[in-house]
N, C-alpha and C positions, 0 to 999 in steps of 0.2 A: 412579524416573526420570521418569514423566509429570508429577509435581509440579515437578521441576526444569525440564522442558521448558516447562511452563506459565509458570514464572517467567521463563524465557528469552524466551518469546514476548512477555510484557509489557514486559520491559526493551528488547528489540529494537524493539518498537512505539514506545516513547518516543523512539527515535532516528530514526524514519522521517519525522517531520515537525518535531519540536521544534527541533533545531539549525538547520534550514533556514529556518523562519519567524521565528526570533529576530531576523534582520536587519531586519525591518519596524519594530522599535522604535528603531532607531538610524539611520534614513535621514537625519535632520537632521545627524548627526555625519559621515556619509559625504559628504554634500553640502558641508559647511563645511570639513572637514579634508582630504578627498581631492579636492574640486572635482568630484565626480561629478554628472552631469546626472540629471534624472528618468528619462530613458531608460536610462541606465547602471545606475541603482539598480534599475529594473524588471528588468534582465537577471539580477539576483541571485536573483530568484524564478522567472523564465521559463526560464532555462537548465536547471535541473533538470527542469522539465516536458518540455522537449525531449528530455532524456535518457530520461525514462520511456518515451517512444514509440520513439525510434530505437535505444536500447540494450537493449530488452527481449529481442530474440533472442539478443544476446550474453550477457545474464544467464542465460537458459535454458541456453546452452552451458556457462557456468561451473558451474552446478549439476550438469549431467549429467556433467561431467568430474571434478569434485572431490567431489561428494556434498553433501548438504544442510547438515550441520553445518559442514563446512569452508567452504562457500560463505558461510554466515553470518559466520564469522570473517573471511573475506576482505572481506566487505561492511563489517564494523565497523572493520577495520584501515584500509581505504581512507577510510572516513568520518572517522576520527580525523585522518588526514593532511590531508584536505581542510579540516576545521574549523580546524586550526592554520594552514594556508597562508592561508586566507581572512582570518585575523586579523593578518597580517604588517604591514599598514598602507600598502599601495599599491593602486592601481586594478587593476593586472595581477594581483597576488596575490589580490585579492578575487574577480575573475572566474575565475581558474584554480582557486582553492580551491572556489568554488561549483560549477564544472563537475565537479570530482573528487567532490564530495559528491553531486551528482546521479547520477553513475555508480554510486556505492556504494549509494545509497538505491534505485536501480533494482533491484539484486540483492536487497536486502532486501524490496522490494515483491513481487518474484516468488517468493522462497523462503518467505515466511511462510505463504501459503495452502497450499504444499506440505507444510509441517510440520503444519499443522492437519489437512489431509486424511489424512495418513499416521498421525499419533499420536492424533487425536481424531475419528476418522471418524464415530462415532455421536453426537458432540456438536458437529459442525462448525458448526451455526448459532449456538449459544451462544458458542463460541470465536471465531467471526468477529465477533460483536458485541463481545466483550471486546477483541479485537484492534483494532477500529475505535475503541472507547472509549479504549484505552490510547494510541493515536496522538493523539487529541484532548486527553487529559489532559497528555501531554507538550508539546503546543503551548500549552496554557493555562499551564503552569508557565513555559515559556520566555518567553512574551509578558508575563507578569506580573512576572517577576524580572529580565529583561534590562535594562529601563529603569533601575531603581534601581542595578543593578550598574554600568551605564555611567556614571551620575552620580557614583558613588563611586570607581570605578577606571578609567574610560575604556572606550570602545566595544570596543577590541581584546580586552581581558581579558574583557569581558562576553560576547563571542561565543566566545572560546576556552574559557571555563569549561565549556561544554556537552560538551566532550570527556570530562568525568567520567562522563556518562551512557553514553557509548560504551564506556569502560573497564569500567564496572560490568556492562554487557551481555556484553562479551567474557569477563569473569571467570566468568560462568555458562555460556557456550557452550563454553569451552575443555574442561572435563571431559566435556561431552556429545560433543564431537568426538572426544575420546580414547576414550571408551567405544564409540562407533560404529565407529571404526577397528579396535578390537580385535575387535568382533563381526563386522565384515566379513572380517577375516583368518581368524577361526575358520570362518566360512561358506565362504570360498574353500578352506580346507584340507579341509573336509568334502566339498566338491564334487569336488575332485581325487581324494579317496579313494573316491568312489562311481562305479561304472561308468556310463557314459552309456547311455541307452536311447532308443528312438525317440520316447518321449513327452517327452523333455527338449529336443528340437530346437525352436528358436525359430520362431515364426510371425509373419508380418507383419500389421500392422493393415490391413484391407482394407475396401472399401466406402465409398460416399459420395463426392460430388464434392469438388473442391478447396475449401479454406476460403475462398479469394477469390471463389468463385462462390456462396457461401451468404449469404443475407440476414442471418443471425445475426451473421456476422463483421463486417459493416458497421454493424449496430446496436450491437454491442459497441464498435467503434471510435468511433462518434459519441458514445455514452453516456459512455465513460471520458474521451474528449478534452474533452467539455463539462464534466464534473465537475472535471477537473484545471484547466481554464481558469478556471472560476468560483471554485474554492476558493483557488488560489494568487493569483489577481488580487485577490480581496477580502481575503485575509489580508495581502497585502503593503501595501495602501493604506488599510485601515480605520483603523489608528492615526493615520496622517497626516490622513485625512479628519476624524476626531474632534477632532484638535488644531486644524485649520483652521476647521471649521464650528462646533464646540462650545466652542472656547477652552480645551480641556483641556491640562494639562501632559503631557510625554512619559510620565511614570510613570502618570498617570491614564489616558491614552489606551491605553497598553499593557494595563493592568488591565481597562479597559472592553471592549477588543476581545476579551478572553478569553471573553466571553459567547458569541461566535460558536463557540468551540471547546467550551465547556461544554454548550451545547445539543445537541451531537452525541449525548449520552447518550440523549436522547429518541428520536432516529432510529435509533440502533444497536439498541436493545432493543424499540422500538415497531414497526419495520418487519416483523419476523417475525410479529407479531400481526396486522398488517394483511393480510399475504399469506395466512396460515392462515385468517383469518376470511372473506376475500373469494375464496379459491380460486385465487389466482395473483398474479404480480407486476405485472400490468398496472395495477391500481389504485395500487400503490406508485409506479410510474413516473409516473402522472398527477399524483398528489399531490406527488411530488418536483419535477416541473417547475414547478408553481404556487409551491411554497415557494422554489425557487431564484430564480424571476423576481421574487418579492416583495422580496428584499433590495436589489438595485441600484436597482430602480424606487422602492422606498420611501425609500432614502437620497437619491435624486435629488429626489423631490417633497415629502417630509416628513422631513427629516433629524433633526428634534427627537424623532422616535419611533425613534431608532436602536436602543434596547434591544429593541423588538419585532421590527424587521427583522433584527437580529443573531440573535435566538432562532429566527426562522423559517428563515433561511438556514443556521444551524448545524444545525437538525434535518435539513434537506435534504442537507447534505454528508455526513452519516453514513449516509443511506439507500443511497447508491451502493455502500458496502462491505457492509452487512448484508443487502441484498436478494440478493446473489450469494455464496452460501456453497459451499464445496467439498463435494460430495456423495459423493466417494469418494477413496481414497488416490491421490495424484498424485505419483509419483516420476519425474522426468524421466529419470533414468538408466536406467529400465526401458522407456521409450517406444521403440517401434520394434522391440523385441526380443520382447516377449510381447504377446498380445492376441488378440482374436477379432473376427469380423465384426460390425460394428454392426447389421446387419440381422438376423443370426441370433440375437441375444440376446433379442429380444422374443418371448414365447410366441405361438403361433399363435392368431389370433382377437383378440389384444389390439389395440385401436385405436391408431393413431399419435398421439403426444402433440401437443398444440397448440404453436404456435411459442413462446408465452410460457413454457410449461413447459420446453421445450427450452432456451430462453434462460436461464431461471433456473438450471437444472441445470448448464449448461455454462459460464457466464460466468466464474466464478472459476477454473475449471480452465484455460480459455483464457488467462486472465491469467497463471496460474502456470507453464504449461509451454511457452508460445510457439506460434505458428501452424504450425510445420513439424514438431513433434514428436509430436503426438497427433491422433487423430480422436476427436471427442467428440459424443455425442448422448445423448438420454435413455436411461437404462439402470438395471437393478436393481443393488443394492449388490454383487452378486457379480461384476460386470464387471471386466475388466482395469483396473489402475490407470492405464492410458494413455487411458482413455475415461471419459466421463460419460454 
């Protein structure tokens, strides 16, 4: 089963960016055939980013109510519907379909770290790097292939065809969901057959101020908002910029912009090395900021060096995922029902961790479970799955 889960994570990751960024290679068609302005075309990549922020609590609720595997299937089903609606050939359909895709991908973004933390707890860093890499490989494939498909069959089919990736992922997650449902029923039957004891009573997660009063919460918000703004903005307009400034054809611009996605392999697997070598994520954050800034500034001042700027920016955009890996199982359905005091979990005499260590340990869990479901701090692996 872990092998099938691994395949499912990879296929799901292909769908979390690829179908969304494919639209950047057909912006000319959207403008000419649908009469969309540059602002309207920009909404096709900015609307999903808005969903990532506003719909994240809703996504956590979906996972808690339906379970992890079913939430994945819901995400993929809604994503397929959004992909097809976006390709209907009207401005309204393009915007509505994009919004639906954004909601679906929000659930996928939230649930994937939960799966990694639950099923690959002791290999979370490696799996998170693989997850980030798979997302960028999916983006690279769609950016490279959508242009030629649009030239041969039209932009509508070129965008709709990526529903095949969604169906392939759903085909893997369906048996996983079926097995999980059977296991849950067996567990529930066993629980009803076992007399309750005082030790089985749930306890509430206690300790610590509200998340809104913690500096880490706001650092997380700024970091992920900045990463999303930079990634989707550059992904959306890089093919257009290369076509305008370098005189590339649509197909060549789409293929060239895939350098930005391919370079993520460096950041995904290089960041853990930087963190381990330098003793914390602070150095990775500093390097990441410099790399991110180099791409827009480099394209502005020296656009002929676009391969260099794309490689540097691509390395940066993978750092944000790989520097924040789930350090414990994170099952939202269990949050609020089991747990222990965050303060009591640290042995006496153990110094409080630095803010950057707490940030590194908690950031992926905070993304995965939502701000109101768990209290998270630095903790040993034996902690409740509701905390980090």
